[in-house]
N, C-alpha and C positions, 0 to 999 in steps of 0.2 A: 372381393373378386367381382368383376363385371358380368352382366348377363351374357355379353358377347363371348367372353372367355369361358363361361359356364357351358354355353352351347358348343364351343369347340371341344371342350373336354368330353362332353357327351358324344359328339361325333367321333372322336378318337376311340372312345370305348366301344362304340358300335362297330367301327372299322376293325379293331383288333379282334373282337368276337367273330365278326364276319369272315376275317382272314382265316381263322381256325375252321370256320364252316367250309372253306375250300380245302384247306390242307388236311383236314381229318380224313378225307377220302384217299389221300396219298399214304398216310400212316397205316390205314386199315386195309390196304390192298395187299393180299398175300403174295402176289406176283412181284412185289417190289415197287420202287418209286415210279416206274413207267406203267404200272398197272392201271392208272386212271385212263389210259387210252385203249383199254381192251374193248373190242367191238361188241361183245356180248352183253354189255350193260343193259339192264331191263328198263322199262318205261318209268317205274317208280324211282329207281336210283337216278335215272337221268333227270327227272324233275327235282329231286332233292339236291342234286348237284347244281342244277340251274339256279336254285334259290341263292347260292352264294358265289359260284364260280366267276372270278374276275371283277365282280361288282365292288367288293370291298377292297381289293387291290387298287382299283381305280379311285375309290373314296380315300384310302390311305395316301395315295399319291397326290391327290388334290390337297389334302391336309398338310403334307410335307411342303407344298408350295406356299400354303398359308403361313406355315411356320417360318419359312425363309423370308417371306415378306415382313413378318414381325421382327425377325432378326435385323433386317435391313433398316426398318424404322427405328429400332433401338440404337443401332450404330449412328444413324443420322441425328437422333436427339443428343447423343453423347458427343457428337463431333469426332468420332473415331474413324480411321480409314476403313474403307470397304473394298473388297471383301475381307482384307486383313485377317483377323483371328478366325473368321468363319471357315477359312480353308483348313485350319487345324481341326476345327470341329468336324468337318467333312472327312478328313483323314482318319480321325478316331473312329468315326462311324464305319468307314471302310474296313479298318482293322477288326472292329467288332464283328462285322459281317463275315470276314474271312474265318474268324474263330467259330462263329455260329455255323457256317457252311461245313467246315472240316469236322467239327465235333458233334454237331446236332442234326442239321437238316440240309438236304440236297438243294432245295429250292429257296434258299435265303434271298430276301429282297434288299437287305441293308446295303450290300455292296453296290447294287444298281442305284439305289437312292443316293449313296455317297458320291458316285461318279456324276450322276445327274446334277446334284446340288453344286458341284464344282463348276459345271458349265453355266448353270442358271444364275449362280452368284454374280457372274460378270454381265448378265443380261437384265437383272431385276431393276436396275436404276436407269436403263436406257429409255429412249423415246418410245411412245406407243407404236409408231411406225416400224421401228427396228424390232420391237418385241413381236409384233404381228408377223413380220417377215420371217423371224426365227420359228414362230409357231407353225406357219404354213410350210416352211422347208422341212422341219422335223416331222410334221404330220405326213408329208408326202413320202419321206423316207420310211416312216413307220408303216404306212399302208403298202408300200412296195415290198417291204420285208414280209408282211402278213400275206400278201398275194403270192409271193414266191414259195413260202413255206406251205401254204394251203395247196398249191399245185403239186408240190413234192409229196405231201401227205396223201393226196388223191391218187398218185401213181405208185406209192410205196405199198409193200405188203403189210398186213396187220402187225401191229407192234406187240411183242410179248415181253413182259418184264423179267421172265426167267425166274430162277430161284435166288432170292436175295441173300446176302451174308447173314448168318444167324447170330454172330457175336458183334459187340460194339467195335472192336478193333478192325474186324473185317469190313464193317460199314465205313469206317474212317478210310481204310485203304481203297475201298470202292470209290469214294468221293474224290480222293487224290488221283486215282487212276483214270477217272472219267470226268475230269474238270471241263474238257471241251464240250461234253454232252450236257452236263448239269448246269454249267454256267452260260450256256447258249442263250438263256432267257435275258441275260444282261444286254445282249444286242438289241432285244426288243424293248426292254424296260427303259433304256436311255432315251431313244427318240420319243417314245410315248410319254416318258417322264418329263421331258422338256416341255411338251405341249401342256400336260396336266399341271406341272409346277407353275408355269406362267399363267395358266388359266386360274389356278387357285389364288395366285397373287392378285390377279385382276378382279376376281370375285370379292376378295377381301377389300380392295379399294372401292368397289362398287357398293359396299354395304350389305352384301348378301348375308352376313351373320349378325346384322343389327335390325332393329324394328323398321328402319327406313327401306330395307331391302325386300319388303313383302311382295311387291309386284315382280321383282326379278326372280324371287323364289317360285312364284306361280309359273312363270315362263319356263324355268328350269324343270319343274315337275312335269309340265306339259310335254317337253321334249324328252326328258329322261324316262318318265313312266309311261307316257302316252305312246311315244314312238319306240323308245329303247326296249321296253319290256316285250312287246310282241316280236320285235326283231330278234332279241336275245333268246326268246322261247323257241323260235323257229330254228335258229342256228344250233341250239342245244340238242334238238332232235334230228339234225341233219346228218349226224354221224361223226366219227373221229376226224375225218379229213377236214371238217369245218371248225376244228378246235380253236385255231388261231383267230378266226373271225369272231367266234363266240366269246372268247376270253379277252381279246385285245382290241376289238372294235365295238361290238354290240354292248358288252358289259360296262365299259367306261361311260357310255351314254346313260345307262341305268344309274351309274354312280352319281351323275349330276342330279338326277331326280331324287335319289336317296339323300344326298347332301342337303338339298332344299327342303325335303319333307321332314327330316330329323331336326334340322335347324328351326323350321317353322313350329314344330311341336314343342321343342325345348324353349323357345322364346315365348310361346303362348302359355306355358305352365305358370300358375300362380301359387303362392304360398310356399311352405317348406318342402324341399325335395322328398319324394318317397323313397322306398327301399331300392327300387329298380334304378331310379335316376341317380341315387347316391352310389350305387354299385357301378353304373356306367361311368360316372364322373371319376370315381376312384381308379378304374381301369384306364381311363383317358389320361389321368395325371401320372400313371405309372406304365405308360404304353410300352416302352422298350422292355421293361422287366416282364410284363405280361406276355409280350410277343415271344420272348425266349422261353418263359415258363411254360406256355401252352405247348410249344414244340417238344420241350423236355418231358412234360407230363404225357403227351401223346406217344412219345417214344417208349416210355416206361410201360404204358398200357399195352401197346401194340406189338413191340418187337420181342423176339425170343430171349434177349438178354434181360428183359423185364417180365411182364406177365404173359406176353405172347398171345394176346387176344386176337390179333389179326388172323392168325391161322386157326385158333380154336373156335372162333365164332363166325367163320366164313359162311357157315350154313344159315346163319341168322341175318346175313347181309340182305338188304341194306338197313334193316330195322334197328340193329344195335348201334349203328354209326351215329345217328343223331343223338342217341342216349349218351354215348361217349363224349360227344361235343358238349352236351348240356352239363355233364358232370365236371368236365375240365373248366368250362366257363364259370360255373358256380364256384368252383374252387378258387380261381384267381380273382373273382369279384370279392369273395369273402376275405381272402388274404390281402388284397389291395386296400380294402377299407380298414382292416386291422392295422396294416403297416402305416397308413397315413394318419392314424390317430397318434402315432409315436414319432413320425418323421415327416418332413415336408416334401420329400421326393422318394421314388422307388429305390430299391437297393442298387440296381444297375445304373440308375440315373445319378445316384450319389457317387458311385465309383467313377462314372463317366465325367461328372462335374469336377471331381478331384483331378483326373487326368487332364481335362481341358485347361484347368488353371495352373497346372504344374509348371509349364515353361516360363510363366511370368511371375510365379510366386516369389522367387528370390529377388527379382528386380523391384517388385512392389515393396518388399521389406526394406530394401536399400533406400528407396525414395522416402519411405516413412521415417 
């Protein structure tokens, strides 16, 4: 395994753990899935949310673009048509996202990534000029959506999550009955995703994940951490009406800095990987399984059909929430490392690979 791929695995691991750092506030909100917009959030909780909100979604989105670039290169080396089978890969991801949304989590991102990848698959091999034009157009659409929703939030009354369903079937019915509300994020993810997917592919081509990309990483850290962090901190404390700017404009800037910083650290490490790096690498190699596992584990901990800690420990909020995040992260780091000593892919990755190859398995046997 190359050092570049090692760095990407570490980045995926960081992104998955950081995504839970955002989502854990949704699971632990007693008011339900819209509780994260409650205006009475204290200064400490606001800061804790600031540490993760949107940044790791942006990082994960950039890494999906890197993965798409790697798939495109692989197809080019084999001389196979593009996008070809990749569209089947995207369709499977969409189906998996639908199941994840209905059965587990209101704010699944897999569906949005699947739709975005179907668009970007047709752009990845086009000229730099065409790609730039698409990035500018998609970015303009994204900023327009953010501006409109921000204006609407500023004029709207405070949001209340109400009383969420207490049983699992009730939660499933809630997701099915409120598809338009809970899947509205897809409208935001796709234009933003087009920009970040294509940017991730460009960074890959520019050597951002290799030793030769040191100067590029320094520039990304200057923009993402030097400019993005102060802007993100300001929007985090600006109130619920600035949620869209905070999560979908400022946070992706920080994601660029995090991508550069984590890559720089990973490439600079010498010798055998330590416990933390092995754990992050394991999570990165089983990213899909860990993403679903973390949401299942958080559901069991927080909802009333499980341990019901969201209601029982509300008096200890926000202090117990980071502890819950740490316990879940430690669990899937240990499980991922244990699993990879026996298999080369995560459990969902193995099932997904079987489904991906299924339509062509019979044809390949006939040719053999």
